[in-house]
N, C-alpha and C positions, 0 to 999 in steps of 0.2 A: 477485555474483562467479562463482557456477553457470554464468547467462548469457551473460559475460564470457569465461570458461574455452571455452565450446562454441563462441563466436565464433574464439577464439584458433586451436582444434584446426580449424573449419572454412575455414581460412587454410591448413591444408599439403594441398597438392592432392595428395600420394602419400606415405601410411605404410606403408603394404601394397603389393607388387608388385600391377600390375594384374590380373594373369589371374587368371578365377574360373573355367577351364572345369572341367566335372566338377557341377559344381551343377546341378540339374533341378527344376522345380515339381514337385507332388506330381500325378499322372495316373492314380493310381486305382489303380495295383502296392503296392511297397514305399514307403515315407518312407526319405527320405535324412534323415542326422543330423551335425549339430555339434555340435562342447565347445566352450564359448565361454562367458569369465565364470565368477564361482566363488559358491558359496551365501554368501547376505547375513550369513549369522551370523559369517563371518570365518574357518570351519575350513578353509577353502582347496579344499576339492570341488567338482569343477566341473560346470557347469551344461549341462544335453542339451539340445538343441532341434531340434526337426522342421524342416525345410522342406519349408514350403508354397505359395509363390511363387518366382520365378524372374524379375524385368523386368530394362529392359535398363542398368537404373540403381540398382536395390535388391533386396534380398531378403526376404520378410517370413519368421518364424522364429514359431514356439509352443513354448514351453516342454514338453517331454514332462513332464514333473513338477511337481506344486503345491510351488512352493518359498519359502513363508511362508504364515502365515495371521495375520489382525487383524480387529478389528471395521472398519467401512468408516467409519465417523463416532464421534464419541466420545459428542454430543448429540444425541440425536432430536430436540430442539424447534427446532436450529440448523439441520439439515439442508436443503437446499434444491437436490438435483441434485450428479450425480455432479461435475460439474466444483468445484464449492464443497467438494468431503468430505475428510475427513483424508485417506482411503486414496490419492485423486487427487493428495494435496499428497506423500502418501510414495512413490507407484509413478514419479511424473514428477521430483521433486527429489531425493529420499532414495536410493532402489534404485538409480539410474545409479554413485551414487557408492558404495553399498556391497557390487556383485555387481563392477564392473568395475572393470579399472586404465587406468590415465592412455591409454596405449596401446590400449586395447582401447574405449576409448570416441571414439578418433580414428574409428574403424570406422561409429559411428553414421549411419544415414540422416538429415541433414535435424538441426532443436535438437529435436526431439518424435518419438525414435523408440522410447518405450516406451509402452505402454500397456496396460490388461485388456484379455479379449476381446470381442468386440460379439456380440451375439446373432446377428448376420447370420452373422457367419464361422464361430462353431457351428452352425449351421444348414445349412451349407454341404457337402450331399452330395460336389460334387466337389473337395474338396478331404479327403476321408474322416472328415466332421465330422456328418453329417447325422441320426444316430442315439443314443440313449440309451447304447446299448454303447459307441462309438465316441467319443462324450464323455467318459467316465470317465477321471480321472487320479489317480494314486495321490500319496501324500505323501512329501517327502522326510523323514529326522528330524527335522531344523529346524522343518518345517511341525507334524510333529508335536508335538514339544514346546512349539511357540507356540500349540495349542490345537485342534487339527484331526483327525481321523481320516485312515485310508487304507483301501480310495479315497478320496478327498478333496471335498467341495463346496469351487467357485470361483466367485469375484465377477465378475461381468461388469461393460461399463461404462455402462450406462445403470438411470436409475432406474426403477422400477417406476411403470406409468401406472394401477396400479389400488389402488395400495396407499401409503399415504403413509408419511414417515418409512422407507422398502425399497428396498433397491436389488436388481436382478434378479442372479440368480448361476444354476449349473448344481451341483443337489443333487449328493449323493453316491452316488447309482445311475445319475447322467448325465442325471434330466430336467430340464427347464429351469424354474424357478421366481424367487421373490423369498424376501426377507428382511428383517427389520428390520435398519435401519442398525447397530445396535447388537450382534448377531450376530457371533462371530467365524467368518470364514471363509476360505477358502484364497486363496493369490493366485497365478497361473498367469499372466504376462505373456506379452506379443507383443514383439516385438523387429522392427527394420528395422535391415538393414546397406547400406553404401553397397558396389554392386559394382565399383566403379572401384580399389577400394583395398583389397578381397581377396585375399589369395591360399590355395590350398590347402595347407601344410606336408605331411601323412599322413594316411591313413586310404583305408577304403573308401565311408566314406558310409554304411554299414551299422548300425545300434543297436549293434550287439557291438563296432564298430571305426569309429566315428562319425570322419568329418573333423575337423583341428585347421587351425585359421588361425594363420598365420604371420606373426608381428610383424617388424620389422628395427632394427635399432640405429640409421637413417636415421630413424627417425620420430622417437625421442625428439633427435635431434641436432637436425632440423627445430623441435620443439616450442621445445628450448631459443633457435635462433635469434632465432626467431618474437616469444619473449620480450624477448631481448635488446633487439630493435629494440624494440616496443615501450615499454619500459624507457627507450631513448634518446630516443625522442619524446618520453615524458613529462616527460625533464629537460630538455627543448629547449623544449618549450612552459611550463614553467613559469621558467626562466631566460629564454623573450621575455616572458611576463608581469610576471617580475619590474623587465624592463627598461624596459618603459611603467609599471611603477605609478613607477619609480625617474624618469622622464623625467615623469612628469604631477606627482607631488611635487614637483620643482624646478621645475615651470612653475607652480606654485601657490605656492610660496615664493616667488618672483619677482614675481608679481603681490601679494600681499600686499606686500612691503619697497614696491613701487613705488608702491602707494594709501596707504600710511602714509607715505612721503615726500612725496604730493600734500596728503596730510591737513596734515600738518606746515609745508611753507609755505603751504597755504590760512589757518592759523591766524594766523601771522609775518605776512602780507599785511594780514589783518585786524586786528590788533593794531597796525602800522604806521601803517596807517590812522587808528586812534582817536588814535592818540597825536600825529599830524600834522593833527589836525583836520579831516577828510575829512568833505563833509558826508553826510548822511542818506541820500540817495540811492545814494553809494556803496557806504557803509556797509550797508544791506541787502543790495546784490547780492554783496557779499566775503560777508558770512552767510548767502545763499542758496548761494552758491559752498561755501564750507564743508560747509553740510550734506549738499548732493552730493554730494562729497568721503568723508566721512565713512561715510553711505549705502551707498557705494561696496566702502569698507573693511570693510564689516560685513558683504554681501554674500558677500567673499570669506573670511570667517575660517572655517576647518573647524572639524567638529564629531569627536573621537576617541570613537570607541565599541570595548571590545576587541572584534577577530577580524571589524570592518567595514574595509575602507580609509577614509579621510576624506571625511567629509560634506558639505552644504550645514549651514546653522545650522540648517533645518529636519528637519534628521535623514536628506537620503537623497541617492541620489546627482547631481552636477551634472547638469544639463539634456545630453542625447545621450552620454552614458554608456552601455555596456551592461552588462546586467543580473550582479548578483556574487553565487555561487553559493557557500558551503563546505560539505561534507558530511566530518563526522567524527564517522562513526558508532561507533567503537571507544571515542570519548571522550564521546560520547552528546551530539556539540553539531552542530547543522545551523542554518545561514543563507544569509538573502537579501537583496538591496537593489537596487532600481531607482530609478529619477526619482518615483518615487509611493510605495512600499512599503518596509518593514522590516518583514523575520521573524528572529525567531530563537528556534530549541528546544531546551531541555534537557531531559537525562534526570534523571531524582531517583528516591532511595530512601530511604523512610522507614518506619519504624513506629508506626501511629497505634491501638495496642490495647496499652494498657501491660501487660492480663492476656497478652497472644499477641508477649512481645518477639523471638521466633524468625523470626514471620512478617511479613517487612517487605511494603512494599510498592512499585512501581516506576509512577514516572508521568511524564511527558512535560507542560512547560508550553511554552507556544508565546505570546512579546509579540510583538504587532501593530500595528504603526504604520501608518496613512494619513495625506496632508493634510487638514487640517480642513476640513469640508462636504464631506467625500466618503463614502459609504457604500460600506463593505470589504466585505460579503458578500453574495450573490446564490447562489439554487440552481441547481445544473445536473442535467437530467434525463438520465436512459439513453434516452429515449424520451419522446416529447412528449405521448404519450398518457399521464396522472398523475391519472385516475380511476376506470378501470376496470381489470379482469382483472388484478389485482396480481401473479399470477405471470408475465405473460407479458412483463411491460416491465419486467424487474431484472438488473442485472448488476453483478459486483463492482465494490465502490466506487473500487477502482483503475484498473480499468477505466473506469469512468466518468472519474474526474480524469485521465488519458491521454487520453480521447475528446476532452475539451474544453482540455489542455496547460493543466493549472491547477497552480498553485506549491502552494499549500496546500489539503488541501481536508481534511474529517471529515464522519460521519455523522453526521443531520437526527433527525427524530423519528419516522421510519418509520413515517407517519401509516398509508403504504396498506396495511398490519396490520391496521390495525381496521374499513378498509371493508368493508361489505357482510358481517360479523358479527353475527347476530342477536342484539341484546340488548347491542351493543358501542358505544359512540359513540366516534365520529370527531373531533370535536372540531372547532375553528375553522382553517381552513386556508386562507389565503390566499399567492397568488407572484404576485407582480409585480404587485401591485394588483389580479387578479383572485380572488374569491371562488370558491374548489374545492367548499370544505365548509363549511357551516351547522351542525354538530351540536353543540351542546355539551352535558352534562349538565346532564337536567331537575332533579336536585336535588344534594344535596351529596354528591361521589363522596368516597368514604373509602379506595378500593383503588386500587394504584399502576398507572399514573401516574394522579395526580389532574387531569390534564387542564388544568392550568396554563397560561400562553400569554407567549410571546415575538414582539414586534412590532420591525421593523426599519424605520428612517425613511428618506427618501434622503439628507438630512444627517447620516446615520453617528450617529444617535441610536439608542437602546437600550431599551425599554421592558417591565415585566413585570408582567402582573395576574393575578389568582388564576381558578379556574376559574367562566365566566358573569361576570365583573365586567362585564364589556361585551360589544357584541354586535358580530359583522363588520360588518353594518352601518356601525358606529360608528368600528370601525376603520379604513376603509376613505375615511372622511369626513376622517378626522385625518393623512391622507395615507400611510399604512402602505403599506410596496411588500409586506412579506413576514410570514405570521404564524405559528408552530410551535405546536403543541400536543403539551404532554410535561407535565413538570414533575417537582419541585415549584421554586416560585419560589425562588429560594435567599439573594440579597440585594435589597431593593429600600431605594431612597433610602439609602445605605449601610448599613443595620440587616440585619444576619444572619436571616433567615425561622426564629424558634424557636416558631412555632407549629404546627407539625405534629411529629407521633409516627408516622402510618401508612404517610410516604412515605419509602423508599430508608433506613431503619434497617439492612439488612446490607452485609457487606462485598461491594462488585460492582465489576466493571470501569464505569466512568464515562465520560459525555461532558459538560462541564461550559462555559458560555462566560460569561465578565464583562466590564463595561466600565469601565473608570477616567474615561475620559470622551469623547465622539465624538472618533472618530481614534485612541483607544489602549485595547485588549482584551487580553485574556488568555483563552488555551482552556488549559483541563483536561483530560489524557484519560489515565485511570488502567488500568492494567493489571491482572486478576484473575482468581479461580478457579484459578490455574496455582500448581504448586509453588514458585516463583520470587515470587508476588507475591499476597497475600490481595485485594487489592482494599480500597473505602474507604465508609464512609456518604455519602449525599449531606451530610449537614451539615458530614464532613472538607474533603468538596472546598468548600461554601461557605467555611470559616476561611482554606482557604488563600488561594482568591479574596479575601477579606477583608483579608489581610495584603498582599496586591500592591497594596493601595488601588483594589479594584472599586466602584463605588456601585452598582452591577447585577450582577446573574448569575442564571443560570437553569441549570438539568437540563435534558440533553437525553437519547434514549435509548442505553444502554448497554449490556451484555451483551455479544455476538455483535454488536450493531448498534456496538462503539466503534471507532473510529480517526483515525490521526492520518497523513495522506499527505502527503508531502512531494517535490514535483518526480516524480509517480505514483508511489513507493513507498509501502507502508502503514511505519511505522516500531514501531507498537507489536505486542505478541506478545500471543495469543489464546487458545493453548495449550501442553502441556508438550513440544511437540516442537520448537519455535524456530524455526514458519512460520511469514511472513510473507503481505501479500495476501491472510486468507483470513476478514476480517470478512463480517459476516451482507450476502447479497446487497442491493442497493434501487433503489430507481426512482429516487432522488437525491442528491446528497449537494449539502454546503454548500461554497463555493468562493469561496477569495479569491488575486486575481493570474494573469494568463496570461503565458505564457513560453514563448517561440518553440524554445526546446531541451530540452526537455522528454526525448527521445530517447538526448539527449547523456547523463540523468543517471541514464538508468533501472538500469543497472547498477554504479554506485557502492557 
């Protein structure tokens, strides 16, 4: 919704007066200053900004003070760069709404106006930031209350190249260094404003008398008009779709009525011929005609499933239909259907530990159906390099899903994490029939993950094997297309695996997949480690999938690898901030279904 809001605001060409005379880039003398926005604590105190550069279409500002403080990332083990960190999401997605009003946000330049300062910016002598003394920054009362000092250290927007799980920052004395992402440090953001829609209301631009920018009533009026236009267009589109659906229903009903009459007439003709003693050849011809008409009627009988339009008897949309997408995040329901794929995702909540009834668990169940004999799943890589340099060829899972226009995607086995690590076995990894790694355990593995295997076949079948039960060569010979190594095996031949004791016995976020029969599957994605969701043990998930009818089920990598991504958007929550699209970066995802309309639904 936030991106959609920015797009609405971007449509407003004039929020402020176009004049911005008086603003100047820093030229080695005194800075100019602007009051803009307010303290993210909600106190109402205005934010003071230095004007660094003034360009034709935008101005670059640097906060005079450190305005907030927090750790860069809550979990050092899952830190994989600034763009995937908690602080990145805070600065980009939360701060714009905590520190700026609706009118002020309309003055933002582009959809990505706020950031932490870069090392290059803070080394720029031409902007008056080239020495330790010039990089010193004092903190607001809010930032001090949040855990920093004054003068304050503050984060930069770049991960350390010399220290793992660290982000670069300016120390309290102005020296540039780095610290663990779990350290609390200050936030001193940069901000870009659009010079075409700002004007100076008052002030001389000095630190003591900063410029104050002027918003107009016209801004809110134009915003309201734009929202009314969008609402009207949405209503028109819904009315159009309702008419199309009604027309299709009428056409379908008429077709079924005509087909039923044809069957009735064929039956009457056959009965009359028999009564009149017609020869066997004519009787056979009439019987064959009746059979054809009955098959035609059968093909027109629609399948009714709640939340979907009328489907064919096989459970999909009729040939030539446009894909059906329904997103109801408020009620936790997402649906998709095409000519050869049907997906229904529902969000649930339950208690899995009777000793902790106040700690429920939230989880998603996706039911997936494809025509018989079709393999639904395949892996989609971020880059074709799948075997080396695990840090260079990874991206957000949601970005990979968008890159490939996937309807549904989820995290796999994160094998790339195990490659090249001394003493760590990668396991058997096969993609598209090619053996990437043939590195099974040499002896019984008693630590998590056990490196059990899940194999996918072209006919839609799914089989599971315990560690070292079969070789990579045997799997390829059997016709397998993909093999994932993680585990444990959850269900095999309809029986829940009760033999393991060391694997997955703690409540955690989980990703588990099960098969009822080829063509019918369930995906279970569980939230955990948060205030609102405790997580589940592996075996809890096995019992859920067994109850759904799964004959086969397997546990994939969970924790921060857990994801369920629908039409480009991650649905599950992994932290306490309610942020999405933050699952651990990967070199691939498992996906199903391609859509030409993914951009249309990214802001739903």
